[in-house]
LUMBA-335719 format. One record per atom (N, C-alpha, C, O): residue in one letter; x, y, z. Coordinates in pm, whole numbers, padded with zeros to 5 digits, always signed. Example, Ala and Ser with C-alpha at 12.3 -4.5 7.8 and 13.67 -1.06 7.14 Angstrom:
<atoms>
A+01319-00569+00780A+01230-00450+00780A+01320-00330+00780A+01424-00332+00846S+01285-00225+00708S+01367-00106+00714S+01290+00003+00787S+01341+00114+00804
</atoms>
This chain:
<atoms>
M-02839-05023-02796M-02694-05004-02706M-02584-04859-02760M-02537-04777-02681K-02562-04858-02899K-02465-04711-02928K-02484-04677-02892K-02390-04614-02844F-02661-04626-02816F-02757-04479-02898F-02729-04444-02657F-02723-04342-02590L-02724-04571-02627L-02670-04531-02438L-02543-04506-02452L-02492-04399-02418L-02473-04616-02511L-02291-04503-02446L-02268-04383-02523L-02166-04321-02493F-02354-04328-02635F-02396-04196-02665F-02461-04106-02564F-02462-03985-02543A-02502-04183-02525A-02630-04071-02426A-02541-04065-02265A-02523-03956-02212M-02492-04190-02204M-02386-04189-02115M-02245-04104-02110M-02193-04044-02016A-02222-04112-02185A-02055-04056-02311A-02099-03862-02280A-02021-03770-02256A-02258-03858-02294A-02258-03670-02304A-02261-03668-02169A-02165-03622-02108I-02371-03716-02102I-02366-03708-01963I-02255-03650-01899I-02248-03537-01853F-02101-03802-01902F-02011-03752-01870F-01916-03648-01886F-01825-03628-01806L-01946-03547-02044L-01893-03462-02093L-01964-03330-02022L-01893-03232-01998W-02126-03330-01985W-02228-03214-01996W-02129-03270-01770W-02052-03180-01736V-02135-03337-01710V-02114-03344-01555V-01956-03261-01598V-01952-03142-01565S-01829-03316-01667S-01723-03238-01631S-01715-03118-01672S-01617-03058-01627A-01781-03058-01741A-01814-02916-01819A-01854-02843-01695A-01801-02732-01692V-01929-02868-01593V-02034-02839-01509V-01935-02831-01399V-01940-02730-01328A-01828-02942-01369A-01739-02954-01289A-01637-02852-01315A-01584-02796-01219G-01604-02820-01439G-01437-02784-01420G-01527-02636-01421G-01488-02563-01330S-01656-02563-01518S-01673-02461-01506S-01652-02355-01320S-01600-02247-01295H-01745-02492-01206H-01706-02487-01101H-01653-02406-01050H-01678-02292-01014A-01532-02505-01047A-01428-02547-01026A-01335-02401-01074A-01252-02349-00999A-01375-02340-01240A-01307-02214-01268A-01336-02106-01167A-01258-02015-01139E-01467-02128-01112E-01474-01929-01072E-01398-02018-00895E-01370-02121-00835P-01404-01836-00896P-01356-01827-00712P-01423-01740-00643P-01446-01619-00657P-01456-01834-00552P-01558-01824-00434P-01502-01636-00416P-01394-01577-00417S-01681-01590-00397S-01731-01422-00439S-01655-01340-00314S-01632-01219-00302S-01623-01457-00221S-01546-01356-00112S-01398-01329-00129S-01335-01255-00053W-01351-01387-00223W-01202-01372-00296W-01273-01221-00395W-01234-01104-00408T-01349-01271-00428T-01352-01186-00566T-01353-01030-00492T-01255-00961-00522Y-01451-00966-00399Y-01490-00930-00333Y-01362-00794-00250Y-01347-00673-00260E-01287-00917-00165E-01184-00897-00151E-01092-00871-00203E-01080-00749-00203W-01007-00923-00255W-00944-00901-00426W-00953-00840-00562W-00926-00895-00669K-00993-00721-00541K-01068-00635-00702K-00981-00624-00790K-01024-00620-00906Q-00793-00612-00764Q-00724-00587-00818Q-00692-00763-00896Q-00694-00774-01019T-00674-00844-00837T-00642-00994-00856T-00696-01033-01014T-00782-00955-01056D-00655-01145-01106D-00704-01178-01194D-00694-01339-01218D-00618-01430-01251F-00840-01305-01170F-00887-01492-01117F-00910-01535-01262F-00999-01620-01268S-00862-01506-01369S-00926-01598-01486S-00774-01646-01530S-00744-01690-01641R-00682-01626-01414R-00568-01682-01496R-00520-01730-01341R-00518-01671-01233S-00473-01900-01396S-00450-01933-01256S-00403-02042-01265S-00480-02078-01354S-00302-02184-01237S-00261-02266-01256S-00288-02383-01215S-00238-02481-01271V-00403-02399-01073V-00424-02409-00922V-00531-02408-01002V-00567-02347-01102E-00597-02533-00897E-00747-02492-00907E-00801-02443-00751E-00740-02473-00648F-00897-02383-00754F-00942-02297-00607F-00997-02360-00501F-01056-02306-00408D-00970-02513-00525D-01019-02563-00427D-00924-02647-00337D-00943-02726-00244E-00832-02607-00392E-00681-02597-00352E-00659-02542-00224E-00598-02578-00123I-00728-02441-00259I-00641-02287-00123I-00769-02266-00033I-00887-02257-00067R-00716-02262+00080R-00762-02277+00194R-00701-02155+00262R-00585-02112+00257S-00845-02094+00349S-00833-01969+00421S-00790-02022+00552S-00849-02115+00608G-00661-01947+00610G-00611-01997+00743G-00639-01931+00925G-00598-01934+01041G-00759-01864+00813G-00782-01750+00992G-00779-01654+00977G-00871-01577+01006P-00641-01611+00914P-00643-01473+00937P-00704-01414+00797P-00771-01498+00737P-00694-01297+00737P-00746-01233+00672P-00657-01190+00572P-00607-01299+00545K-00605-01115+00504K-00573-01066+00374K-00459-00931+00444K-00496-00815+00466D-00329-00981+00466D-00222-00899+00560D-00272-00903+00711D-00213-00829+00789G-00366-00976+00755G-00417-00996+00910G-00222-01052+00962G-00173-01008+01066I-00172-01111+00905I-00025-01139+00928I+00076-01040+00870I+00142-01064+00770P+00083-00930+00938P+00115-00852+00914P+00288-00818+00786P+00381-00759+00844A+00302-00839+00700A+00478-00839+00707A+00558-00707+00710A+00502-00614+00652I+00640-00689+00748I+00726-00609+00766I+00799-00552+00642I+00889-00603+00575D+00731-00423+00628D+00797-00353+00486D+00871-00241+00542D+00930-00195+00444Q+00910-00156+00666Q+00980-00079+00665Q+01093-00077+00809Q+01116-00003+00905P+01145-00212+00751P+01274-00313+00888P+01351-00201+00913P+01368-00100+00844K+01399-00236+01036K+01492-00195+01144K+01583-00246+01208K+01568-00337+01290Y+01730-00170+01165Y+01838-00252+01235Y+01883-00225+01310Y+01856-00114+01356S+02013-00333+01393S+02087-00311+01493S+02220-00375+01434S+02229-00453+01340A+02313-00326+01506A+02456-00422+01532A+02454-00528+01589A+02420-00519+01707P+02482-00645+01548P+02471-00714+01692P+02580-00714+01826P+02615-00813+01891G+02603-00633+01838G+02656-00663+01956G+02546-00568+02049G+02554-00575+02172E+02466-00499+01999E+02391-00429+02052E+02271-00538+02099E+02176-00463+02120I+02244-00618+02116I+02120-00719+02120I+02154-00800+02226I+02256-00863+02198D+02113-00825+02334D+02134-00907+02418D+02042-01001+02454D+02065-01086+02540Y+01886-00984+02363Y+01828-01063+02415Y+01749-01173+02282Y+01640-01229+02264I+01836-01164+02235I+01815-01335+02155I+01939-01435+02192I+02062-01443+02183G+01827-01503+02236G+01914-01663+02298G+01992-01704+02180G+01965-01701+02060D+02137-01759+02271D+02275-01816+02181D+02243-01929+02065D+02298-01940+01955Q+02164-01988+02109Q+02108-02122+02023Q+01921-02051+01887Q+01843-02117+01818E+01926-01962+01903E+01772-01950+01882E+01800-01934+01647E+01901-01897+01587P+01732-01958+01619P+01734-01996+01484P+01730-01775+01418P+01648-01686+01442V+01849-01774+01342V+01866-01702+01252V+01838-01688+01138V+01949-01710+01088I+01728-01653+00997I+01759-01628+00898I+01899-01544+00820I+01906-01422+00803T+01991-01637+00784T+02110-01493+00743T+02104-01515+00573T+02065-01617+00515V+02159-01371+00504V+02138-01359+00426V+02322-01277+00430V+02360-01197+00516T+02403-01326+00317T+02464-01239+00202T+02481-01209+00097T+02514-01295+00015L+02469-01098+00066L+02478-01024-00065L+02555-00956-00070L+02612-00919+00033N+02594-00906-00202N+02743-00811-00269N+02808-00727-00092N+02781-00623-00032G+02915-00861-00065G+02978-00857+00098G+02890-00749+00196G+02945-00664+00266E+02727-00770+00190E+02650-00726+00333E+02605-00842+00382E+02598-00942+00311T+02560-00841+00539T+02546-00990+00590T+02396-00883+00680T+02396-00771+00730R+02293-00982+00664R+02205-00948+00756R+02127-01051+00788R+02070-01129+00713A+02126-01043+00983A+02007-01195+00991A+01933-01139+01060A+01952-01046+01139Y+01781-01230+01014Y+01620-01230+01078Y+01582-01263+01115Y+01504-01339+01058P+01579-01255+01281P+01534-01410+01365P+01448-01415+01370P+01372-01318+01369V+01414-01539+01378V+01298-01606+01324V+01205-01573+01476V+01083-01589+01469R+01246-01543+01566R+01109-01482+01670R+01030-01421+01645R+00918-01398+01689I+01129-01371+01516I+00982-01197+01443I+00961-01254+01348I+00839-01251+01330L+01044-01344+01219L+00955-01397+01127L+00803-01532+01159L+00719-01568+01077I+00817-01568+01280I+00725-01638+01313I+00596-01539+01322I+00496-01589+01271W+00581-01426+01369W+00490-01369+01371W+00472-01290+01241W+00356-01262+01212H+00573-01249+01154H+00513-01174+01027H+00535-01246+00942H+00458-01214+00851E+00634-01382+00891E+00624-01454+00714E+00733-01390+00670E+00849-01426+00649I+00663-01268+00657I+00747-01173+00474I+00824-01071+00557I+00782-01034+00666A+00930-01029+00507A+01032-00881+00581A+01055-00835+00434A+01136-00907+00377N+01013-00750+00371N+01027-00669+00252N+01189-00571+00265N+01206-00466+00325D+01253-00623+00215D+01407-00498+00270D+01490-00499+00119D+01425-00521+00017T+01603-00479+00113T+01696-00432+00039T+01840-00468+00105T+01872-00408+00207L+01935-00574+00043L+02091-00594+00076L+02164-00644+00042L+02163-00766+00026G+02321-00516+00000G+02334-00549-00126G+02330-00475-00166G+02435-00418-00197G+02190-00412-00198G+02171-00307-00325G+02056-00391-00416G+02015-00364-00529V+02016-00512-00321V+01980-00658-00370V+01806-00634-00357V+01786-00688-00248P+01684-00590-00400P+01579-00561-00301P+01543-00753-00315P+01572-00817-00416I+01481-00810-00199I+01442-00901-00093I+01355-00900-00036I+01295-00805+00013S+01316-01093-00033S+01192-01100+00100S+01195-01202+00120S+01190-01302+00049V+01204-01185+00220V+01288-01266+00374V+01136-01406+00385V+01038-01343+00343T+01103-01506+00410T+01013-01568+00389T+00991-01657+00490T+01094-01724+00504F+00871-01704+00598F+00935-01811+00697F+00744-01847+00681F+00647-01773+00663C+00760-01996+00700C+00615-02058+00670C+00605-02134+00807C+00644-02250+00823P+00540-02044+00916P+00573-02169+01055P+00507-02322+01023P+00553-02420+01082L+00406-02334+00936L+00365-02424+00930L+00441-02564+00853L+00430-02679+00897C+00531-02520+00710C+00599-02561+00681C+00737-02586+00733C+00817-02665+00684N+00755-02511+00837N+00867-02460+00869N+00988-02399+00783N+01110-02410+00800S+00921-02337+00694S+01022-02331+00531S+01070-02179+00500S+00995-02085+00474A+01140-02177+00505A+01262-01997+00544A+01348-02037+00423A+01447-02109+00415L+01241-01930+00286L+01324-01895+00200L+01306-01726+00181L+01228-01640+00222V+01467-01733+00065V+01465-01553+00004V+01459-01513-00090V+01570-01481-00132F+01396-01498-00143F+01367-01442-00295F+01440-01272-00343F+01452-01172-00272D+01467-01286-00446D+01470-01137-00524D+01399-01068-00554D+01330-01131-00634R+01346-00936-00544R+01191-00915-00563R+01154-00880-00716R+01042-00898-00763R+01280-00820-00799R+01267-00831-00917R+01266-00925-01013R+01348-01008-01051V+01130-00887-01052V+01019-00944-01113V+01011-00907-01317V+00895-00914-01357A+01110-00875-01425A+01023-00846-01532A+01020-00706-01505A+00929-00625-01526G+01184-00682-01434G+01207-00509-01492G+01130-00430-01356G+01193-00325-01345R+01037-00432-01263R+00985-00426-01176R+00992-00440-01074R+00942-00549-01050V+01053-00360-00918V+01057-00497-00802V+00902-00523-00701V+00787-00568-00704L+00907-00520-00697L+00737-00636-00638L+00811-00667-00445L+00910-00716-00391D+00680-00596-00410D+00696-00608-00287D+00568-00653-00227D+00474-00577-00246F+00532-00818-00121F+00421-00915-00034F+00446-00902+00036F+00545-00864+00099G+00308-00948+00050G+00243-00993+00167G+00190-01093+00201G+00222-01193+00138T+00063-01113+00341T+00021-01248+00349T-00122-01232+00321T-00192-01137+00356T-00166-01355+00243T-00288-01352+00148T-00372-01426+00265T-00488-01455+00237G-00333-01451+00367G-00412-01491+00507G-00468-01670+00411G-00557-01706+00487K-00461-01758+00322K-00474-01807+00244K-00352-01888+00266K-00234-01854+00278L-00430-02042+00270L-00262-02157+00283L-00292-02280+00139L-00396-02322+00090R-00151-02308+00110R-00258-02467-00001R-00130-02583+00029R-00008-02567+00026N-00211-02697+00056N-00101-02798+00062N-00042-02696+00213N+00075-02660+00201S-00096-02662+00314S-00055-02621+00426S+00086-02475+00397S+00193-02469+00457D+00060-02421+00340D+00199-02279+00311D+00142-02160+00229D+00072-02123+00135L+00214-02133+00319L+00169-01974+00281L+00181-01959+00133L+00279-01994+00065V+00052-01892+00082V+00025-01844-00041V+00069-01693+00028V+00022-01659+00136M+00181-01591-00063M+00175-01501-00013M+00135-01410-00224M+00149-01467-00332Y+00084-01256-00193Y+00095-01135-00292Y+00123-01095-00308Y+00099-01001-00233D+00224-01055-00418D+00208-00864-00438D+00176-00793-00471D+00143-00792-00589R+00165-00710-00414R+00083-00519-00443R+00142-00466-00514R+00150-00344-00510Q+00189-00522-00582Q+00162-00422-00732Q+00041-00500-00879Q-00011-00441-00975T+00033-00627-00843T-00083-00704-00919T-00189-00747-00862T-00302-00758-00910E-00135-00780-00716E-00191-00911-00659E-00226-00977-00640E-00312-01018-00562S-00124-01031-00756S-00074-01197-00797S-00070-01294-00674S-00018-01257-00568W-00113-01387-00686W-00039-01494-00552W+00010-01629-00597W-00007-01723-00674W+00111-01560-00459W+00272-01669-00486W+00233-01770-00355W+00173-01755-00249Q+00314-01903-00438Q+00318-02004-00347Q+00454-02002-00305Q+00535-02002-00398Q+00516-02001-00150Q+00642-01977-00119Q+00683-02115-00126Q+00795-02127-00176F+00634-02210-00094F+00738-02267-00096F+00798-02264-00256F+00911-02216-00259T+00766-02289-00340T+00832-02291-00476T+00824-02156-00518T+00802-02144-00639G+00839-02018-00435G+00808-01929-00506G+00748-01879-00709G+00790-01802-00795E+00619-01995-00697E+00585-01949-00801E+00440-01872-00781E+00357-01886-00691A+00439-01778-00907A+00356-01758-00852A+00166-01836-00962A+00164-01878-01077I+00061-01827-00876I-00007-01918-00914I-00145-01872-00920I-00222-01965-00948I-00204-01757-00903I-00321-01702-00933I-00276-01612-01017I-00157-01592-00994G-00327-01527-01132G-00278-01386-01101G-00262-01287-01267G-00332-01316-01364E-00209-01227-01267E-00170-01164-01396E-00051-01285-01420E-00035-01351-01523M+00068-01301-01228M+00188-01318-01254M+00193-01437-01244M+00258-01506-01165T+00069-01490-01389T+00111-01693-01305T+00222-01717-01405T+00263-01654-01502G+00269-01880-01322G+00334-01872-01408G+00495-01865-01329G+00574-01950-01286T+00492-01694-01336T+00608-01659-01311T+00748-01694-01177T+00815-01591-01170L+00760-01717-01155L+00872-01806-01050L+01003-01710-00985L+01106-01691-01049L+00982-01659-00863L+01096-01579-00822L+01243-01666-00816L+01258-01788-00829T+01352-01557-00791T+01418-01629-00811T+01514-01683-00670T+01526-01576-00610A+01570-01762-00607A+01541-01816-00469A+01710-01782-00433A+01791-01852-00495L+01769-01672-00329L+01894-01634-00343L+01983-01770-00205L+01898-01794-00119P+02057-01814-00189P+02110-01848-00076P+02069-01828+00001P+02002-01727-00019S+02055-01874+00141S+02080-01760+00230S+02085-01939+00405S+02045-02051+00374R+02117-01923+00494R+02092-02006+00593R+02019-02003+00716R+01998-01910+00794V+01986-02115+00717V+01888-02084+00901V+01977-02147+01024V+01973-02268+01043E+02059-02060+01109E+02139-02101+01227E+02128-02025+01340E+02064-01921+01359S+02204-02093+01420S+02194-02031+01529S+02260-01947+01504S+02347-01936+01418F+02197-01831+01630F+02266-01685+01692F+02381-01663+01714F+02447-01575+01659E+02437-01771+01830E+02586-01754+01820E+02690-01782+01679E+02802-01732+01670R+02639-01857+01593R+02697-01905+01476R+02673-01767+01437R+02777-01709+01407F+02611-01726+01432F+02647-01608+01341F+02698-01481+01378F+02734-01385+01309L+02691-01506+01545L+02783-01369+01528L+02930-01370+01545L+03008-01274+01536A+02959-01515+01574A+03134-01629+01512A+03141-01602+01365A+03225-01523+01321R+03060-01659+01292R+03096-01601+01144R+03125-01428+01099R+03237-01397+01059T+03027-01335+01108T+03059-01203+01144T+03093-01123+01225T+03071-01002+01234A+03175-01225+01314A+03298-01120+01425A+03371-01022+01330A+03413-00921+01387S+03386-01028+01243S+03469-00932+01131S+03441-00844+01058S+03512-00755+01013H+03292-00873+01038H+03233-00790+00938H+03155-00629+01009H+03043-00647+01057E+03199-00512+01015E+03186-00491+01099E+03049-00474+01024E+02949-00495+01093G+03031-00442+00904G+02886-00386+00823G+02771-00527+00878G+02665-00524+00814A+02775-00592+00937A+02658-00694+00961A+02620-00649+01054A+02680-00607+01154T+02466-00656+01016T+02333-00601+01117T+02251-00707+01139T+02273-00823+01104V+02151-00663+01200V+02014-00811+01292V+01913-00685+01270V+01917-00566+01302L+01789-00795+01177L+01680-00715+01238L+01594-00719+01326L+01550-00829+01359V+01557-00626+01374V+01494-00602+01500V+01357-00550+01479V+01341-00524+01359P+01241-00522+01559P+01092-00528+01594P+01073-00391+01586P+01120-00311+01667T+00971-00345+01439T+00941-00212+01416T+00945-00122+01532T+01009-00022+01564F+00825-00218+01596F+00758-00191+01688F+00767-00373+01843F+00726-00489+01838A+00845-00287+01951A+00868-00454+02054A+00755-00470+02110A+00746-00563+02190S+00635-00383+02084S+00503-00439+02138S+00417-00495+02097S+00329-00557+02157M+00434-00478+01975M+00384-00535+01838M+00347-00686+01929M+00236-00726+01964R+00442-00732+01945R+00385-00853+01940R+00501-00965+02024R+00618-00958+01987N+00465-01066+02135N+00584-01151+02212N+00647-01231+02167N+00658-01353+02179Y+00717-01109+02076Y+00826-01130+02022Y+00957-01250+02088Y+01032-01161+02129G+01011-01345+02114G+01048-01427+02135G+00994-01567+02166G+01058-01672+02167A+00833-01543+02197A+00749-01657+02180A+00673-01678+02072A+00632-01601+01985N+00650-01869+02103N+00642-01941+01940N+00463-01940+01993N+00403-01964+02098P+00428-01902+01867P+00239-01917+01879P+00209-02040+01818P+00094-02069+01784Y+00293-02105+01804Y+00241-02350+01761Y+00359-02365+01792Y+00468-02383+01737S+00289-02348+01957S+00402-02431+02092S+00380-02585+02057S+00271-02626+02019H+00486-02665+02073H+00414-02812+01992H+00409-02876+01888H+00416-02999+01877Y+00391-02771+01773Y+00340-02854+01654Y+00446-02882+01556Y+00423-02875+01435D+00579-02919+01611D+00682-02999+01496D+00680-03164+01591D+00766-03252+01589R+00562-03160+01660R+00548-03265+01723R+00478-03291+01676R+00492-03413+01672S+00347-03253+01596S+00214-03370+01593S+00238-03453+01566S+00350-03501+01546S+00138-03493+01558S+00124-03644+01391S+00051-03576+01253S+00050-03644+01149K+00001-03462+01255K-00038-03403+01143K-00034-03332+01131K-00062-03275+01237P+00001-03214+01001P-00021-03092+00977P-00138-03014+01010P-00237-03068+01059F-00131-02867+00982F-00253-02833+01015F-00357-02763+00899F-00333-02664+00831L-00496-02856+00900L-00526-02787+00792L-00504-02859+00640L-00592-02820+00563Y-00436-02927+00593Y-00379-03041+00509Y-00417-03177+00506Y-00414-03256+00601S-00463-03206+00353S-00533-03306+00375S-00479-03377+00269S-00548-03470+00229G-00343-03351+00196G-00325-03452+00119G-00282-03530+00116G-00317-03564+00229E-00179-03671+00060E-00136-03726+00024E-00003-03733+00152E+00043-03619+00150L+00054-03793+00229L+00165-03828+00339L+00316-03903+00242L+00345-03959+00136P+00355-03869+00327P+00508-03931+00254P+00495-04075+00290P+00403-04109+00364Q+00567-04149+00251Q+00541-04341+00324Q+00703-04352+00390Q+00721-04469+00423N+00761-04311+00405N+00872-04356+00479N+00914-04212+00517N+01020-04151+00499I+00820-04184+00564I+00910-04056+00649I+00733-04004+00773I+00617-04034+00744A+00789-03909+00926A+00709-03917+00966A+00667-03763+00872A+00744-03708+00793P+00508-03708+00910P+00499-03610+00824P+00548-03468+00898P+00576-03370+00830L+00554-03467+01007L+00628-03303+01035L+00776-03321+01085L+00824-03256+01178A+00852-03436+00999A+00958-03455+01050A+01078-03326+00934A+01068-03308+00813R+01125-03295+00979R+01247-03198+00883R+01327-03296+00786R+01362-03413+00802V+01346-03196+00667V+01383-03253+00584V+01484-03177+00490V+01423-03082+00441V+01582-03179+00456V+01667-03066+00387V+01695-03114+00226V+01778-03179+00164V+01573-03041+00202V+01559-02992+00017V+01648-02929-00022V+01701-02861+00066V+01704-02917-00154V+01807-02909-00238V+01711-02918-00386V+01753-02997-00470G+01595-02845-00415G+01617-02865-00531G+01435-02929-00571G+01328-02871-00552K+01472-03116-00651K+01383-03201-00612K+01429-03254-00560K+01467-03352-00624E+01471-03256-00425E+01536-03369-00392E+01553-03354-00221E+01522-03240-00185A+01592-03437-00117A+01565-03433-00018A+01619-03558+00073A+01591-03678+00060W+01717-03487+00185W+01737-03574+00352W+01679-03584+00422W+01584-03507+00440S+01702-03665+00485S+01619-03645+00605S+01696-03592+00716S+01798-03652+00750L+01645-03439+00806L+01739-03446+00926L+01851-03520+00979L+01972-03498+00977E+01758-03643+01041E+01733-03732+01120E+01887-03789+01045E+01981-03807+01122L+01906-03816+00899L+02030-03857+00826L+02133-03788+00904L+02206-03822+00998V+02110-03630+00806V+02189-03567+00791V+02249-03513+00933V+02338-03430+00947Q+02168-03589+01048Q+02271-03591+01195Q+02356-03667+01208Q+02470-03647+01250R+02285-03809+01154R+02371-03909+01194R+02476-03918+01158R+02565-03961+01232L+02502-03873+01010L+02645-03908+00866L+02738-03770+00933L+02856-03785+00967K+02668-03637+00945K+02712-03568+00964K+02787-03460+00887K+02826-03347+00917R+02796-03544+00768R+02821-03511+00632R+02760-03630+00553R+02746-03749+00581I+02728-03559+00446I+02676-03652+00301I+02713-03526+00182I+02676-03409+00190E+02791-03585+00079E+02832-03550-00041E+02824-03599-00140E+02870-03709-00173R+02748-03505-00218R+02667-03547-00372R+02740-03510-00476R+02697-03400-00511G+02828-03543-00545G+02913-03388-00680G+02986-03341-00546G+03048-03376-00446D+02914-03202-00642D+02980-03090-00594D+02903-03058-00501D+02939-02961-00434L+02794-03113-00470L+02665-03065-00328L+02759-03098-00178L+02865-03147-00215I+02757-03088-00037I+02822-03085+00053I+02692-03036+00140I+02625-02935+00121I+02673-03159+00262I+02576-03096+00373I+02629-03162+00461I+02669-03278+00448T+02636-03068+00600T+02737-03088+00713T+02635-03080+00816T+02521-03089+00772W+02644-03069+00911W+02556-03056+01017W+02586-03033+01174W+02679-03104+01211E+02545-02973+01247E+02654-02974+01426E+02531-02908+01526E+02445-02821+01514A+02563-02974+01601A+02455-02957+01712A+02433-02810+01757A+02498-02740+01680G+02378-02742+01836G+02377-02573+01858G+02261-02482+01823G+02263-02360+01813Q+02130-02588+01800Q+02020-02452+01743Q+01857-02491+01791Q+01797-02593+01755N+01815-02408+01859N+01680-02427+01906N+01558-02454+01795N+01516-02360+01728S+01511-02574+01783S+01387-02589+01717S+01290-02448+01750S+01265-02438+01870A+01231-02335+01662A+01125-02258+01700A+01003-02279+01711A+00906-02204+01719L+01027-02453+01712L+00849-02506+01674L+00844-02603+01809L+00799-02717+01811D+00894-02540+01906D+00900-02735+01972D+00815-02585+02130D+00699-02545+02129S+00893-02555+02205S+00874-02515+02383S+00745-02393+02287S+00697-02372+02175G+00744-02341+02438G+00638-02213+02368G+00725-02100+02345G+00715-02009+02263M+00852-02131+02473M+00951-02018+02358M+01086-02044+02325M+01176-02108+02380I+01078-01968+02206I+01239-02026+02102I+01323-02105+02172I+01369-02219+02169S+01327-01962+02263S+01460-01993+02302S+01506-02196+02397S+01617-02244+02416M+01388-02247+02426M+01363-02310+02492M+01335-02446+02443M+01277-02523+02519G+01370-02488+02320G+01311-02528+02155G+01450-02685+02275G+01519-02683+02376R+01413-02783+02167R+01453-02865+02215R+01630-02856+02023R+01637-02846+01900D+01692-02866+02109D+01814-02879+02006D+01811-02943+01874D+01854-03058+01888I+01786-02924+01775I+01708-02929+01616I+01922-02922+01487I+01938-02946+01367G+02020-02883+01588G+02120-02889+01476G+02144-02788+01414G+02066-02695+01437N+02267-02760+01305N+02236-02639+01252N+02323-02697+01076N+02434-02749+01066V+02233-02664+00970V+02288-02752+00881V+02347-02647+00795V+02314-02534+00831V+02442-02651+00669V+02500-02610+00577V+02466-02672+00415V+02446-02788+00378V+02468-02576+00359V+02447-02705+00220V+02553-02601+00187V+02575-02491+00237Q+02643-02703+00034Q+02755-02550-00007Q+02735-02665-00140Q+02692-02779-00127R+02777-02602-00265R+02807-02619-00371R+02975-02560-00395R+02995-02441-00372Q+03089-02644-00440Q+03195-02553-00443Q+03247-02497-00322Q+03365-02532-00316G+03217-02431-00227G+03267-02373-00127G+03156-02244-00099G+03175-02150-00022A+03045-02266-00175A+02965-02127-00201A+02846-02193-00084A+02839-02314-00061D+02772-02106-00027D+02597-02132+00031D+02535-02167-00138D+02546-02114-00248A+02466-02286-00082A+02354-02336-00224A+02218-02311-00158A+02181-02312-00041V+02137-02282-00313V+01970-02261-00216V+01939-02360-00204V+01937-02433-00303H+01897-02414-00059H+01833-02500-00009H+01700-02468+00095H+01680-02348+00113D+01611-02558+00162D+01560-02516+00213D+01542-02651+00306D+01546-02763+00255I+01515-02622+00495I+01445-02693+00575I+01285-02710+00613I+01192-02644+00659S+01295-02756+00596S+01127-02797+00580S+01077-02907+00613S+01165-02991+00629F+00905-02973+00643F+00858-03037+00677F+00913-03169+00581F+01019-03151+00521A+00852-03287+00567A+00879-03378+00493A+00686-03339+00396A+00666-03308+00278F+00588-03360+00507F+00422-03396+00389F+00482-03276+00357F+00490-03316+00241A+00569-03085+00347A+00516-03018+00211A+00631-03051+00104A+00622-03002-00008F+00745-03138+00141F+00808-03115+00022F+00751-03231-00062F+00732-03220-00183H+00720-03365+00021H+00609-03440-00103H+00475-03454-00097H+00410-03559-00100A+00417-03276-00083A+00286-03208-00125A+00323-03156-00270A+00244-03151-00364F+00518-03101-00275F+00526-03013-00361F+00603-03103-00471F+00628-03046-00577H+00635-03214-00458H+00719-03285-00532H+00666-03435-00501H+00748-03526-00511P+00542-03463-00466P+00508-03609-00493P+00647-03721-00529P+00701-03800-00452E+00674-03696-00661E+00729-03760-00701E+00885-03811-00713E+00943-03887-00790A+00931-03722-00588A+01096-03661-00612A+01082-03761-00440A+01000-03784-00351P+01224-03791-00478P+01262-03915-00331P+01309-03845-00160P+01371-03740-00176I+01295-03877-00033I+01306-03809+00039I+01393-03898+00100I+01341-04007+00122H+01504-03888+00134H+01694-04011+00126H+01607-04033+00279H+01520-03955+00320T+01636-04111+00323T+01687-04163+00495T+01745-04222+00521T+01771-04258+00636E+01793-04256+00416E+01936-04387+00405E+01979-04375+00342E+01906-04340+00249I+02192-04389+00286I+02242-04349+00212I+02221-04485+00125I+02216-04603+00159E+02211-04426+00010E+02191-04570-00110E+02267-04570-00170E+02276-04655-00258
</atoms>
């Protein structure tokens, strides 16, 4: 009996070792395409990462951004969403009609190197400081997804980064966290009203206007889907997978709850909602998307880092964290 148990334990250890060694080896296609990436360093299992379809840089990041003054733009709908950032007295809007086609814009605002990112599959819009350990990184798209979320890479080390968390998950920079910066996703008309007295406010415009069908939504009716794209993980139990949630750290409130209450206070955290913003992932044209409203998240009167993502994505990255659908 002891021999049998010993033999079974040995077999178990051998199978585990084989499985572990297999999981530790990246697909050969990765090593062929990513010659600079240090695949010996990783904080995730390689089989968690899937191809989203496009190859490396198949969705091209914006590296030479162009801008116009808000008053010079007459083609963005009043309620179309823009990602807005203010740093050191400078304010800029990044229209989602552009970011939905490029997903990353490497820019400098107020003297700060930033990356403005948007993952359509998670509805996640996050802005990061590109300065890491004394050097400035710039980012591109890997063409890969993890938990249906954009996996970025930096061109300096070709490390892979999770957009939802801002953490390097493969390569030399593994374990490094980017600093997230406060931003808003708001309607273009709200941006115009807020910056009417700011002479230096600018708006990102297409580098080449004919490069993409800007203004169209290539993910038509995605936010009405019953399941996320290329996602096989666990789904939240108390909310629809593609319902929007307001994410602050490791806590989230359903957009429906915020919309219903109009204002939520949690200590020094204040979340407010007002009508008047198109969903970018509804109609075939962003300017025709249904009204999902505008959310502002602040602490002590200043904008706070937050995200408005789909519930499944928040649950995938924070499975133990609550998603509030009612005020307790």
